[in-house]
N, C-alpha and C positions, 0 to 999 in steps of 0.2 A: 082857238087860234091855232092855225096850222103853220109849222116852219117850212114845209115843203113848197117848193115853187110849182106852178102849173106845168104840166108836160109840154114839151116842145114839139112841134109838128115835124114829122119826117120830111127831108127834102124830096122832091118828086123824082130826082135823078141823082145818083152819086156813084163814084167808082171806089171799090174796095180792094185793097191788096189781100192776096191769099196765096196758097200753093195748090197746084192741080194735084189731084190724087188718082187719076186715071191709070198711073203706072208707078214703078218704083222710084222715078227721077224726082218727083216732086218739084216741077218746074214752078217758078215764081210767075203769078198771074194777076191780072187786074180785071174785076168783075163789074160790068155796068148793071147797076140795080135801079129799076124803075118801079114806082109804086110798091116796093117791097119784094119784087120779083127779079130774079137775074135774067137778063136779056141778052148779054154778050160777054164773051171772054176774050181777052187778048193777053199776049205775053207781057211780062213786066220788063221794061227796058233797064230797070234798076237791079235785076237779078244778075249777079256776076257769072253765073254757069251758062244760061241760056241767052243772055243778052236780048231779051224780048222776043225770041223764037218759040213757037210751040209745034207740037207735032199734030197730026190730024186728030188723034185721040183727045188731046186736050183742047183743040178748037171746037170739038163737038160737044163739049161738056154741056152746053145749053141747047136743048133741042125744042 
């Protein structure tokens, strides 16, 4: 008899908050993940420093 529950399937699409590491500013980002792979990066509007804006380097993080 096992006490562990069965694994839950990952949602097909989700958004994850993180920080960009393309330069020293470490801007807040949100990353769209589909089927376990990042497909789009956007600035995090909740980030107090950048207010959702990203530079070209940050926006090109997923190619």
